[in-house]
C-alpha positions, -999 to +999 in steps of 0.1 A: +000+238-217-030+219-216-065+235-222-072+227-179-037+244-173-047+274-194-079+277-176-062+274-142-036+303-152-064+325-165-085+321-133-054+327-114-047+360-129-081+372-123-074+371-084-050+399-080-032+427-096-036+439-131-028+425-166-031+434-202-052+411-223-040+422-259-067+411-290-050+391-316-072+386-348-053+353-361-028+330-351+003+351-364-008+382-343-016+357-312+019+341-312+035+376-317+016+389-288+026+355-268+065+360-277+060+399-262+053+381-229+016+390-222+000+360-202-033+361-219-051+368-248-084+375-264-103+378-297-119+404-314-150+398-332-146+431-353-108+424-360-113+387-372-145+398-392-127+424-410-096+405-418-121+379-435-140+404-454-172+410-431-189+433-410-183+431-373-210+407-363-220+394-396-200+362-394-219+328-386-214+310-353-198+278-366-171+305-382-167+322-349-159+291-333-136+275-357-115+306-349-115+305-312-106+264-317-076+275-342-061+306-320-067+285-289-044+255-301-016+277-314-009+297-286+002+283-251-015+312-231-052+316-221-075+329-246-107+345-240-133+343-264-153+375-276-187+356-280-209+386-286-246+379-277-240+344-279-254+345-316-290+334-308-322+348-293-334+312-280-325+302-245-319+266-254-297+273-285-281+299-262-271+273-237-258+250-266-241+277-281-220+282-248-215+245-245-196+244-280-176+276-274-160+258-241-153+231-263-133+250-283-106+250-257-107+289-246-099+298-209-128+325-210-157+337-227-181+365-228-218+375-232-232+411-239-263+426-234-265+440-273-294+428-292-280+433-327-307+461-332-291+496-336-322+509-331-330+491-299-297+479-287-298+467-254-320+434-240-345+447-213-329+442-177-352+411-168-342+393-203-302+404-199-299+388-168-318+355-176-292+354-203-265+355-182-279+330-158-282+307-188-249+311-198-233+306-167-255+272-160-242+260-198-204+268-190-210+252-155-224+217-169-191+220-192-162+233-174-169+252-145-132+267-146-140+287-174-140+326-165-170+340-177-174+376-182-206+398-187-208+430-206-232+458-207-229+478-237-249+511-234-218+534-234-208+522-271-243+516-285-256+553-277-271+548-242-248+560-216-266+555-184-241+549-157-272+540-131-282+516-155-246+503-162-241+499-124-275+482-121-266+457-147-232+447-139-243+442-100-269+419-113-248+400-136-225+394-108-255+379-087-259+361-121-230+344-116-204+364-138-167+362-127-158+394-143-175+424-153-172+446-183-186+483-194-170+489-225-170+525-234-166+540-200-137+564-203-132+585-173-114+581-138-149+588-121-170+561-146-141+535-139-137+538-103-174+540-100-180+506-119-151+490-096-164+499-066-202+486-077-189+452-085-163+445-060-145+421-050-153+410-088-128+419-111-137+445-140-123+445-176-116+480-192-115+486-229-085+507-237-097+513-274-088+552-273-058+572-261-074+584-227-039+593-210-039+565-187-009+541-182-012+504-172+000+515-138-027+544-139-054+517-145-045+490-119-046+520-091-081+528-100-090+492-092-092+474-126-080+437-129-077+432-167-071+455-196-081+445-231-080+466-264-109+453-287-104+454-326-082+486-321-048+466-330-063+451-359-076+487-369-040+498-363-029+474-389-058+482-411-049+518-409-010+512-420-027+491-448-048+513-463-025+541-459+001+525-480-022+511-504-039+542-512-005+561-515+002+532-545-031+537-558-033+575-559-002+589-561+019+558-575+044+560-547+061+535-523+075+558-498+052+544-470+074+511-470+107+529-456+115+515-424+095+485-424+101+454-404+124+430-424+110+395-437+138+378-421+132+394-389+096+380-390+108+346-404+131+344-377+106+350-350+078+320-362+108+296-374+118+300-337+083+298-323+076+267-346+105+251-334+108+254-299+103+229-270+067+228-258+065+239-220 
C-alpha cells in the first residue's frame, strides 16, 4: 500500500462508524497490531520515549521524525503521528516541522495546546488557535489528504474545565482540524458533550483507563476513533518490571510461566516479512 493509499484509507475511516487506533511503540509492536486486524495505528510519544530511555517529551524533533518514518514504512496500514506541540514555539519553525512530519509518510498528525510547562500548561486561547491554523496551512501545502487532529490537554494537565475544553475544540475545528481530541475526558456526559459540540467532525477518545465502556458503548456515544495512548506500552513495561524485580529481589523466575513461546513470535514475524505485499 502506497503512502497515498494509506492516506486515502485513513480519511475514509473518519467518515463513518467507529474504529480503534492502538498505539505501538516500535516496528515489532506495530506489525503485531496490524496482524491482529487493526485498520490503522498511532504512535505514542510516551511509549516510544520510555523504550528509548527518555522521559515523555524529552526526545528531539529529529528522533521523533525518524521514528515516524521507520514505523510508517514498516506497516501496510495508515499511521497517525503523535507530534505533541510541534516541537517549537516559533510559528515559522512550527510550519516547517509539520511539513517534515508529513514527509515521513504518516497518514495523520496531531497538535496539542500543552506548552510543556506544567506550571502554565496551556497556550492562551488565541495562541492555541493560531498554532492550529499554522499547522493546517503547512499540511495543506505539503499534502492536504493527511488527517489533522487538534487536541486540548486541560483534562490531563490539571486544568479540567469542560466549558473551556468545548470552546477550544470548536475553535480548532473552525481553524481546520479534521478530528478533535480532549484526552482525559472519562464520563459518558463529557464524551457526549464533546461529540455534540464539534459535530459533524469526528472525535478521538483516549481509553487509557478501565472506564467500563466497550467499543460498542463508545460507538453509540458518537465517537469515531478510539486510541489508547501509551497504555499498551505501560502494560508491557509493567510485566517487564514485575518479572525483573522478582529476579532481583527474590531470586525467582515464576513470572516466566505461561509466556508466549519464542517459536510463535518467530513464526509471526517470519510470515509477516515474507508475505506478498498488497
